[in-house]
N, C-alpha and C positions, 0 to 999 in steps of 0.2 A: 462343515463338520456335522454329520448326521446323528452321531451318537449323543443323545441328550445327557446321559449320565456322565459321559466323559467330559463334555463341555462344562457341565455343572462342577465337576471335580476340578477342572482347570480354573474356573472363576474363583472357587473357594480357595484353591491353592495360591492363586495370585494375591488374594486378600490376606492369606497367612504370611506370604512373603513380605507384603507391605507392613504388617504388624511386627514382623521380626526385624525389618530394617529400621523401624522407628526407634529401636533400642540402640542403634548405631549412630543415627543422625538426628539432629534436633529439628525434625520436621513432623508435622501432625500426620497421623495415620490417614486421615481423609485425603490430604494432599498427595501422600505417597500412593494411595490406591488409584487416584486419578492418573498420576504419572505412569504407574506400572500398567494400568489398563490401556492407556493410550499407546504405550510401547508394544504391549502384547497384541493389541488390535491390528498393528501394522506388521508384526513379525510372525504371529501365529494365526492360523485360520480360525479365529474366533468370530464367526459371523453373528450379527445381531438377530435375535429372534423375538417374537412377541412376548414371550415370558421373561426374557432378559430386559426388554424395554419396560415391562411392567415393574420388575424388581428395581430397576434403576429409578423409575419415577417415584415408586414408593419410598425408596431410600432418600431421594432428594427432598420429598415432602417431610419425612421423618427428621432429617437434619435441620430443615427450616423450622419445624415445630420445636425441636430441642433448643435451637438458638433463641427462638422467641420466648421460650419458657423461662430463660434466664433474665429477661427484661423485667424491671420493676415498673408495673403499670402506673403506680402512684407517682413515681418520679417523672415518668413520661408526661402524664397529665399536668403535673405541676409546672413543668418547664417546657411545655409544648411550644408556646408562642415564641419564647426567646430562642429555643433550639432551631425552629424553622426560620426565624429571622436571620440568625447568624449564618445558617447554611445558605440561604438565598443570597445574602450580601457577599459571602465568601465566594460564591459561584459567579455572580453577575458583575460585581464591582470591578475586578481586574479586567474582565473582557470588555466591558463598556468603556472603562477609563482609557485603556490602550486604543480601542477602536476610535474613540472621539479624538484622542491626541493625534493618531496617525492620519486621520482624514481631515480634520478641521485645522490643525496646527501645522502638521508636516505636509499637508496637501497631497496625500497619497490617494489614489483611486480606491473605491469601495472594496474591490476584491483584495488588494494589497492590505488595506486597513483591517479587513476581516482576518487575513492570515496573521497579521501582527497581534490582533486581539486574542486569537486562539492560542498562538504560540507564547506571547509574552504574559498572557494571563496565568499560565501554569508553568511554562518552561522558558529557558533562556535562548534567545536567538543571537547568533554570532555571524557577522559578515566578515569574511576573510579568505585566506588562501587555502587550497586543498593540496596535499602532498599525494602524488600518485606512486604506488608501489606495485611490485609484482608478486609479493608474498604477504601473508597476514602478519601484521605487527601486533604481537600478543602481549609481550611483557610491558609493564608500566614504565620501567626505566628506558626501554627502547622508544616508547612513545614520547617520553620527555626529551630524549636526545634528538629525536627527529624534529620536534618542535623548536628546540634551540638552534638546530642546523638550518631549518627552512623557514621558520616563523609561521608555519601552517597552523590553521585552527583545527584541522581534522585531516585524516588520512583515509584513502579508499583505494580500490583496485580497478575502478572502472572509469572514473570521470576523465582522467588524462587521455584515455583512448578516444572517448567521445570528443574531447577538446581538440585532439589532433585531426579528426575528421572535419570538425567545424573550421579549423584553421585552413585546411586544404581547400575547403569550399568557400572560404572567405565569408563565413557566417559568424555573427556574434554568439557567444557561448557563456552560459552560467550554469552552475550545478546547485541543486537544493538537496542537501543531505541531512539525515537525522543520525544521531549517535546511539548505537546499540551497546557498545562497550566503552565506557568513559575512560579517560586517560589515567585516572587513578586506580583503575581496576584491571588486573591482568586477565586475559582470556585463559580459561583452563586448558592445560596441555592436551587432555583427551579430546577437547572440542576442536582444537587445531588439527589433530590427526584425523578427525571424523569428517572434515570438509573435503568433499570430492573436487576434482579439477573443474567440474562444471558449476560448482557452488552449492550443490545439494549436500545433504547430511547423510552420512553412513550410519543408519540406526543400529546396525549390528555392532559397529565399532563402539558406539556410545554405550549400548547395553553391556557389552563385554567389559568396558572400563568401569562401569558402576558395579558390576558383579565382583570384579577383582578388588575394587576399593570402594565400598559403600559410602565412605565419608565424602567422596567427590559429588554425591548427589546434591548437597546444598549448593555447591558452585554451579552445577548444571541448572538447578531451579532458578538461581539468581540470573544466570545468563539468559535463560528462556524468558523470564519476566522482562528484562531489559530489552530484549529483541521484540517482544510483542508490543511493548509500550512505544518503541521507536516506530514500528510498522504502523500502529494506529495513528501516530502523529503525521507520518508521511501520507497516509491515505486521506487524512483530514485536509491536507493542503492541496490535494489533486484537483478537487472541484473548483477551488478558488483560482488556481493557476490556469486551468482551461477556460475559466470564465473571463480572463483578462484578454484584452485586445491583442491580436497578433500571435497568440499562443494556441497551437493545435497539437493533436496527438501525432507522434512520429509514425510514418509509414515505412516500416523496415521489412 
């Protein structure tokens, strides 16, 4: 997009849209601007230019300054030691405790103990069965019914295919999965429709659904947060798994 004034008008218009949507959904304007900017960057030819990067950096610094201006420096100085101590203990105690238990008491190798420390220190790890399905199980009542029928701890659409290949090759098989949409939460209907057959997301479908019903934006944000959190957990386990003896990357 070579027309600087038209690009500027689009950026300002998107910010106005975000401010208008804030009246419909209980989400901060700053978060809405980030979401709308990310969507527009993929759907509209809004290329980044030096002046856009400058304004973005200036805005980030300004937001940080405004957030820091609300902090009472006297309170921070008065309780600095106790605050840092509580934060450090809350971060390291769960990890080191589970790590020591898994290695010294349960006898697990260090890579497995590190996985347990990272996972159990902040999240719950479940060892159980996986239910393989051909379609997305979105409704919470359907997830509950599937659990009662199969006793599975989770459901996915890929592991049973890999398990079938492993069975044909007479190879041991186990799957490590993270949960992005928990059993008590239903996946939004528009999110199900936006999933393409290859697993990618149809951004146009998502944008159209939000435009038609802006109240669905909160569910979209919650789903995105759950997905990113699950993806970070899965990536965190990768290095430990590949560091274990006998585990290598698949050559597909």
